[in-house]
N, C-alpha and C positions, 0 to 999 in steps of 0.2 A: 599176449595177444597180439597178433599183427594188425597191420592196418586193413588188410583184405578181409579179415574174418569179422571185423566190427559190423560192417554192413550186413552181413549175412546173419549175425546175431540178433540185430535189430529187428529184420525182416521174419525171423524164426516165430512161428505162432502155437508151436506144439504145447505149450503149458497155459496157454491163455484161458481155455476152458476152465481148467482146474483153479486158476486164480480167481476168475469171475464167481466160480461156486463158492470158493472160500470167502469171498467178500459178501455174496448175497445169502448164504445159508443161515447165518444168525438172524437176519431179518424174517427169512422164511419160517424158521422155527417159531420165532415170537408171535408172527401172526397166525401159524397154526395153533400154538398154545392158547393165544388169545381168543381165537374162535372156539375152542373146546370150552374155556372158561365161560365165555358169553352164552354159550349153549346150555351149559349146567347151570348157570345162574337163572337163565329163563326158565328151565325145566323145573329147578327147585322152588322158584316164585311161583309158578303155576301150581304147583303141589299145595303151598301153603294157601294160596288164594283159594282154591277149590277145598281145602280141609276146613277153613273158618266158614266158608258158605254152607257146608255140610253139617258143621257144628250149630250154626244159626238155624237152619231148617230143622234139624232135631230138636233142639231147644224151643222152637216155636210151635211144637207138636205136643208139648207137655200140658198138663193140667194148669188152670188159671191158679190153683190153689198153691202151686210151686214158687209162684212170683209174688211180690208186692212192688210198690212204687220206687222203693228202696234198693231193689235187686232181686235175686234168687235166694229163695229161703231154705230149700232143700239141698243139703251137702252133698247127698247121693247123686242127685240129678245133676248137680254142678260137676262133680267128678266124672259122670258118664258123658256130659258134653265136652269136658275137657279131653277124656279118653279119646271119645269119637273123632274130635277134631285132630288130635296127634297121631292115632294109629287107624282110624277107620273103623274101629269096633268099640261100642259102649263099654265093654269089659277090659278093654285095654289090649296091649300085646306090643309088638315091635313098632317103634316110632317110624313114621314115613321118612323122616330126615333124621340122620345121625345126631345124637345130643339134645333133642327136643324133648322137654319135660312139660309136665301139666302145670308147673309153676309159670311157663311161659304163655299161657292160654288164659286170656281174661273173659269172664262172662258176667255181663251186666244187663240190668233190665231198667227200664224207665216208663213212666205212664205218659201217654199223650192224651190230652183233653182238649176240647175246643175245636177239634178237627171235625170235618163233616162226617167220617165214619166213625168217629170214637165213641158215638152213643147209639149205634145201630148194629143189627147183626147179632153177630155173636158177642158183641161188646155191649148189648142193651142192658144185660142184668149185671153187668162189673160196674160198681160204684166209681173205680179209678179210672175208667176209660179204657182206651186201647193201650195194651202194655206191648213194648217193644223190647225185643233182646238183641244185644249185640255181643258177637263173640269177635275177640281181637287176638292176635298172636304176633310177637317178635320173637323171631328164631334166628339163632347165630347161623350164618351162611357157612357150609362146610367148603371151602374154596379149594380147587385143584392146585392152585398155585401155593397154598398153604401147606400141602403135602409135598411140595417142592422146597419148601423152607423159607417162603416168603412171609412177611408179617401181613396177615389177613385178619387178625383176631377181632377187630371191631366190625367186621362186615355182618349185616343183619338183614333179614328180610321181614317186613312188616305187612300185615293185612288185617282187614276188618270186614265184618258183614253184619247186617241187620235184618231181623225179621219180625213181623208182627206175631204175637202170641195167638193161636187159634184155639187152644184147649183141645181136650179129647173127650 
């Protein structure tokens, strides 16, 4: 290279855009996949929160005889609540989130006494007072990054909802 061509080489900008793109592209891809992952997480969390809320509402509409102060006594109703929470149908079906099982849905009940409403209205004939049912779920999060080979095995989504049993 001669002395005269060195200044011309330094002034040449023909590959600058390609070099800048090569430097920026990995960061842009990371931001893009991070946005996809964040959106997928929020959507999955929304499905779990709505599912436990629906499960608690369904359980609250069951007969008082299904519950006692230590929990739910009818295993058929318990399974229906778990199925409805997980699939949207009391009879079961395809889970709303891949890998979600009934074992990951907890249905508990407890009596509340001494509160202003616990001996009035529909609870006036109940010796145990107002029964509240709680549906909780801890679901493994099916990460998009996990499908790309990243270790996301410990990621979970947890939600819980409570409703007062109103009987039928």
